[in-house]
N, C-alpha and C positions, 0 to 999 in steps of 0.2 A: 334300462330305464323302464319302469312300469307304465302301463297305459294310463293309470291315474296321475302319475307324475308328468307325463306328456301333456295330458289335458290341463293340469294346473299351470304348467309352464306356458302353454299356448294362451291361456286366458289371463295370466298375471299381468298387472299394469307394469309398464317400463318406468324405471326411476329416472328422473331427470339427471343430466350430467353424466359423469364417467362411471367408474366402478364396474361391478359385475355385469351390468346390462348395456354397457357401451357397445356399439357396433364393432365387429372385428374385421381386420384386413386379412383375408385368407388367400394364400397361394395354393391352388389345387393342381397337383402334378399328375399327368397321365402319359405313359410312354406309348400308348395306343388309344385313340379316341373315337374310332368309328362307332357311331350310335346305332348303326343298322346291322352290325355283325358282332356279337359278343356282348357280355354284360358290363364290361368296364366302361365302354363309351356311354351306355345308357345311364349308368351310375353317375358319371361325371356330369352329364347334361342335366339330369333331373335334380340331383343334389345341389348343384351350383345354383340353379334357378330358385329352389326353395330357400336356400340360405340367403339369397338376395331379397326374397320376399319377407324374410324375417328381419331385414334391415342391415345385413352384413355386406361388405364389399368383397367380391370374389373375383380373382383373376385365375383363369385356367391356363396352365402352361403345358403344352402338349406337343407331341411329335406326330408324324404321319402314321396312319391317316388322321388328319387333324380333327379334333372334336367339333361337334356342332353345339353352339351355346345359344341360350335364349336372351331376350332383351334384358339389359342390366348387368350381364356377365361380360367381363373383359376376356378376350382370348389373345394369348401371346404364343406365337408359333416358334417352336424350338426345333428346327429341322434336323433330321438325320439324313443319311444318304438314301433312305427309302429303298432298301435293297430287295424288298419282297413285293413291290408294287406290281399290279397287273397292267399290261399283259406280259411283263418281263420279270418274273420273280427270280431271285438269285442272280441278279445281273452283276456285271463287273463295271464299276463306274469309270468314266473317262478321267484322264489325268487332271484335267482342269476342275474336276468336282471336289478334289481333296482340299480341305481347308486347314486341317491340323492333325495332330497325332491321334485324336479320338476317332477321326474318320478312318485312319489307317488301321486302328485296332478293330473297328467295326467290320471292315472288309476282311481282315485276317481271320477273325473269329468265324465269319461266314464260310470262308474258304476251307476251314478245318472242320466244317460240319456243325458248328455250334450256332446258338441263337444269341446275338450280341446286344439286342436292343435294351434289355433292362440295365445292363452295366453301362453302356455308352450314353443312354439317356440320363442316368443318374449323374454321370460325370459332367455332362453339359448343364444339367439343372443346378448342380453345385456351383459351377462357375457363374451361371446367370444370377443365382440368388446372392452369391458373395458380392457381385457387382452392384446389387441393389439392397445392401444391408440397411435395415431399418424400415423397409417398405411394407413389411408384413408383420402381423402379430403372431401368426401360426402358419406352418407349412404342412399341408396334408398330402401325403403321398398315396397314390392309388396303385398299390401292389407292384411298384417297381422293385423295391427291396435290393437296390444296388449299392455297391461300396461307396459311391459318391455321396450318399445321403448320411453317412456316419460322421461323427464328430460333434454332434449336439448343436445347440443354438449358436455356439461360437463359430461353427463352420457354415451354417445355413442362414444365420442372421435372425432366426426365430425358432421356437420349439417345434418339434416334429411329431405329428400324429400320422400313423400309417393304417390304411385299410388293407386287409388280406381277405379276399372273398373266399378263397379256400387254398390250401397249400397245393402248388403245382406238382408237388411230388405225387399226389394222387393221380393226376393225368399221366405222369411218367410211368407209374406202376401199371395202369390200365393199357397204355400203349405198348409197354414191354410184353404184357400178357397176350396182346393181339398180334405181336410180331411173329411171323411164321418161319423166319430164317435167321441164321446167325448174323448174316450181313445186315438184315433189317434191325436186329436187336442192337448191334453196334451203332447203327445210325441213330436209333432212338436215344441211346446213352449219350452220344455226342451232342445231339440237339438239346437235350435237357441238362447239359453240363452246368448251365446257369443256376440250377436249383441248389447246388452246393453253396454258391454265393448267397442265395436267398436264405438258406438255413443259418449261415453265419451272421448275416445282417439282422435277421429277425430276432435272434437271441439277445442282441444288444439294444433293441428298441425299447424306449420307456413306455410307450402307449400304442397298443394295437387294437384297432376296431375290426370286427368281423360281422357277418350278416346273419349268422344262425348259431344255435347251440352246437350243432353238429360240426360246423367249421371251427368253432372255438376248441372243441376237444381235439380235432385233428391238427390244429396249429400247435397245441401243446404237445401232442404225441409225435407229429412228423417234424416240426421245426424246433422243438425243444424250448419254446417260449414259456416263461413262468406264467402260471394260470392267473395270478393276480394282475398281470399286465394286459390281459386280453379281455375285451369288453364287447358284448353283443349289442349292436344297434340294427334292428331289422330295417331292410329297405322295402320298397313297395312299388305299386303301380300308379300310373297317372290315371286316377279314377274319374277325371273329367273327360279325358280322351277315350279311355277304355271303359265305356259305360254301355248299358243296354240301349238299343235304338230299334224300336218296332218297325221303322221305315226300311230297315235293311232286310231283304228277304232271306229266309233260311233255305240253304241249298240241300235238298235231300241227299243223304248218303255221304256228305262231305265230312272228312276228318282233317283237322289242321294241326300241324306241329311246327316248331321252330328248331332247326337242327342243322349242324354242319355234317355233310355226308361222310367226310373223311376223318372224323373224330370218333374213335370207338366208344368213348364214354357216353356219347349222346344216345346210343342204343337204337339208331335209326334202322339198322339192319333187322332188328327184332320186330320193329313196327312194320317194315315191309313184308316180312314173313307173316305177321298177324293179319295184314290186309289180304294177302293171298288166301288165307284160311277163311276170312269173313266172306270174300267174294264167291265162294262156292255156294253159299246160301243167300247172300245179299249182293247180287251182281252190280247193283248201283253204287256200292260203297267205293269211295275213291279218296286219295290222300293228296293234300296240298302241303308241300314242304317249303317253309320260309327259310331259304338258305341256298347255298351254292349247289348246283347240279352235280351229281356223282358221275364223273367221267371215267372212273376206274375204281378198283378196290372192291371190298365185300358188298357194299350197298349196290353199286352198279351191277355186280354179278348176280345178286339176289333179285333185282328188278327184272333182269333178263331171264334168269332161271325160272321165275314164276310167271313169265309172260306178261308182266305189268308194264312193259314198254310199248305194247301194241295198243293203238287207239280202239275204243269200243264202238258200238254202233252209232253213237252220237258224235264220234270224232274226238272224244276226250280221252286222254291217256289216264290210266288208273292211278299213276303217280306223276305229279307235276311239281316242278321246282319254280319258285318265284323269288326274286331278289330286287333290291333297290326300290322297295315300296315306300311311299310317303307314310307318315304317322297315321294319317286319316285312312289311307288305303289298307294299311295293316290292321287297324282297328275294325274296319268294315269286313275284311277277310275273316277275322276271328269271330265277329258277330254272326256272319252268315253261315258258319259251320254248325253242323248238328252236334259235333263232339270235338273238343280239343284234347290233345294227347301230349304228355311228357314221358317219353320212353327211356329216359336216361338211366344209365347204370349208376351215376353219381351226379349230384348237384350240390354246390355250396349254398344255394338259396333257391333258384329257379324263378327268374322274372317272368318267363313265358307262362308259368302256372298262375302267378298272381295276376297277370294281365288278362289271361283267358277268363279267370274267375270274375274279375272286375267287370267284364262285358256281360256276364250272366250266361256264358257258354259253359255247359257241363264238362267236367274234366275227368279224364282217365289218366292216372299218373302212377309211376312206380314208387317204391319205398326206398329208392336209392339216395343215400346221403341225407340232406336236409329237406328233401321234397315233402315228407309228411308234416314238417313244421309249418310249411306254407299251405299245402293242400288240405290238411285237416283229416279228420277221421273217415275211414272207409264207410261208405253208405250214408254219410251225413252231409259232407261238402264235396265229395268226390267218390270215384271208385278207385281203390288202391290195389296194385298188383305187384308181385315180386319183380325186381329188375332181371332182364335177360330171359324171361319166360314168355315166348311168343304165343303159346297156347292159351295161357291165362289172360294175356293181353287181348287176344282175339275175342275171347269170351266176354270180357268186360266191354269192349267196344261194340260188339254185336248186341249185347244187352241194352246199351244206351240207344243205339240206332233204332231198336225195336220198341222202345218204351218212352213215348212223349211225356207222360206225367212225371216219370223219373227224371228225365232231362230238365223239366221245368223246376222240379223241387231242388235238384242239386245245383242248378244254375243260380237260383235265388239265394240259396244258402251260401254258395261260394262267394257271391258278391258281398253279402253281409259280412262274411269273415274278413275279406280284404279291407272293407271300409273300417272295420273295428281294429285291425291290427297292422295293416301294411300299406301306409300311404307315404308319399315323399315328404310331406310336411312333418309327419312324426319322425321320419328319419333325420331331417334337417335339425329339428329341435334336439334330438338325442346326440347328434354329432357335435353341435355347437356346445353342448354341455361338456363334452370331453375336450374340446378346444380350450375352454376356460380352465379346466382342471390341469391341462398341460402347461398353460401359461402361469397359473398359480404355483405349480410345482417348480417351474424354472425360476420364478421370482423368489421362492423361498430357499433356493439352493445357495449355499455360501459362495461368494465370489472368490476365485483363486487367481 
């Protein structure tokens, strides 16, 4: 959907009565809904809110960790056995926790080293939707891609639209490349066994939404989905929350990133190495990571190897991890940084890039995956570097830390780019358009 079409749709008067402009009843499915860790929970929360603001009725149906939804959005909890919850991941449920055969399948898949949630959530969702036939005009699946969602409107009670942020096969390839032993490679293959199911399901879907042109190409290449069935609807930042605020003081030398330490594709190990290089000339440079602390693995080893675990003269550690922040605290953290960084080897979109740019914080980002679609041209709205190159990343970060006018210019240009291209209202308008197309396509299909 073009920017012009989005503006026209947003400003067009609504026709009285039914027809194309009537409010839709939307079931939005998500097998994981945590809005503070990972893009899927963020997507569900903000898209559902903006769909409601457009006049639609949205019910989010999700499993643990349950989604957070805003006023006007209904949340229906569809519980799993929550086998990966903290502080007891990979737990064995007690006998009294088993409710049916789906629970048994969930545990058995975990015991064999697989990841069961996409399949088992899809089976529970199918049963739930079948029991409520006629309650929804459209079912929107958020990257479950489970066998339970096949069968068309007859099985689910409404047409299906699916969002694929990016093919998980990309994560699988990167994790296999990072595995340093045969045993680890076998474990990775078992864990990602569900990707075979997702490929089979994706090829049978009538309508797939994705968040970038890069993801669209990879869905076609990796999942084998026909190109005419894959449509790009850009997502965005909450530009009211993530906005410049002169009252928030800038912290000298602060670099902020959002990353999971144990996910190789996030590239955090390269950012840690870059920080060590920067600190030889700018000892005040320090990194705040929004995400889980690295207790082991390459990131933890790099932090120790470069001496970044030792507090400096002010008592501050050069690398700090924070999690569980409120929305406001997260926005303030990003605002207060001199530089935001996205060091990922690959991203299907990169919400952290859009959110940092929306606050006016200058961005250093790699060219991995769809990041350039979000961050824009090097030297205009960001500084762009190749993925996996710690030396070039260090040079770009050091340049921004040294150059206040450049930070101001890139920060202002970055926010302007987000406002013009990447907002949740625009995403909701484009998504609703594809809902109506799916409904019309189903209505035109001959009954059998």
